[in-house]
C-alpha positions in Angstrom: -34.0 -4.5 -11.8 -37.4 -3.5 -11.2 -40.4 -4.5 -12.7 -43.7 -3.2 -12.9 -47.3 -4.1 -14.9 -49.1 -1.5 -16.6 -52.2 -1.7 -18.5 -54.1 0.8 -20.8 -58.1 1.1 -21.3 -60.0 2.5 -23.8 -59.5 4.8 -26.1 -55.8 5.1 -24.6 -55.2 2.0 -26.8 -55.1 3.9 -29.9 -51.9 5.4 -28.8 -49.9 2.6 -28.3 -48.3 -0.1 -30.6 -51.4 -2.9 -31.6 -49.3 -5.7 -30.1 -49.6 -4.1 -26.7 -53.2 -2.9 -27.4 -56.0 -4.2 -24.6 -53.1 -6.2 -22.6 -50.8 -6.4 -19.6 -47.3 -5.0 -20.4 -45.0 -6.1 -18.7 -42.1 -3.4 -18.3 -38.4 -3.8 -16.9 -37.6 -0.2 -15.2 -34.3 1.1 -15.6 -34.2 4.1 -13.1 -36.7 5.9 -10.9 -39.2 7.8 -13.1 -42.9 9.0 -12.2 -46.2 7.3 -13.6 -46.5 10.1 -15.8 -43.1 9.4 -17.5 -44.1 5.7 -18.0 -47.2 6.3 -19.4 -45.1 8.5 -22.2 -42.9 6.5 -22.8 -45.7 4.2 -24.4 -46.9 7.5 -26.6 -50.1 7.9 -24.5 -49.8 12.1 -23.8 -51.1 12.5 -20.0 -53.7 15.2 -21.3 -56.1 12.4 -22.6 -55.4 10.2 -18.9 -58.5 10.9 -16.5 -57.1 7.9 -14.1 -54.7 6.1 -12.7 -54.7 3.1 -10.1 -51.6 1.9 -8.8 -52.2 -1.3 -6.5 -56.0 -0.8 -6.9 -55.1 3.1 -5.5 -55.6 6.2 -7.3 -52.7 8.0 -7.6 -51.7 11.4 -9.8 -48.8 12.0 -12.2 -46.2 12.6 -10.0 -46.0 9.0 -8.3 -42.9 7.3 -8.1 -43.4 4.1 -9.5 -41.5 0.7 -7.4 -40.9 -2.6 -8.1 -44.1 -5.0 -8.4 -46.4 -2.2 -8.8 -49.9 -2.9 -11.0 -50.9 0.2 -13.3 -54.1 1.0 -14.8 -54.3 4.1 -16.8 -58.3 5.0 -18.0 -58.9 7.6 -19.9 -62.5 9.2 -19.4 -64.7 8.5 -22.3 -67.7 9.8 -20.9 -67.9 6.9 -18.1 -68.8 9.4 -15.1 -67.3 6.4 -12.9 -64.0 7.2 -14.0 -64.5 10.8 -14.0 -65.7 10.9 -9.9 -62.6 9.2 -8.8 -60.1 11.8 -9.2 -59.8 14.8 -12.0 -55.8 14.5 -13.0 -57.2 17.8 -15.5 -58.4 20.8 -14.0 -62.5 21.2 -14.0 -63.4 24.6 -16.1 -66.3 27.0 -15.1 -66.6 27.7 -18.6 -66.9 25.7 -21.8 -63.7 26.7 -23.9 -63.7 28.7 -26.9 -60.6 27.7 -28.0 -57.5 25.6 -27.3 -54.1 25.6 -27.6 -50.9 24.3 -26.4 -49.3 26.2 -23.4 -46.4 27.2 -25.4 -48.8 29.1 -27.1 -49.7 31.3 -24.4 -49.2 34.5 -26.6 -51.2 34.0 -28.9 -54.0 32.7 -26.9 -54.1 36.3 -25.1 -54.1 37.7 -28.7 -57.1 35.7 -30.1 -59.1 35.8 -27.2 -59.4 40.2 -27.1 
């Protein structure tokens, strides 16, 4: 069975079980899955993630994990070194007026008029 090691940093530890917080988690993979699916399986919402390193290489959410991968997951938390490596969230040219989930698109259009 494939096995990975994953660790969450900074404020992402607020989302995971306290016993797993700030430690390297060894996890057995039952199937092929993206790193995004794995992150969310630990109750960490993907919009909170700013940087993912797999075996010290920057990857995006679609990376398919392999046996032996070592994964580090970071939030931005105002850390300019993390923000400069790879933005997983698109930058906005304007400050947000309000923020809604993508499923509320019609409501968002009404509110912005």
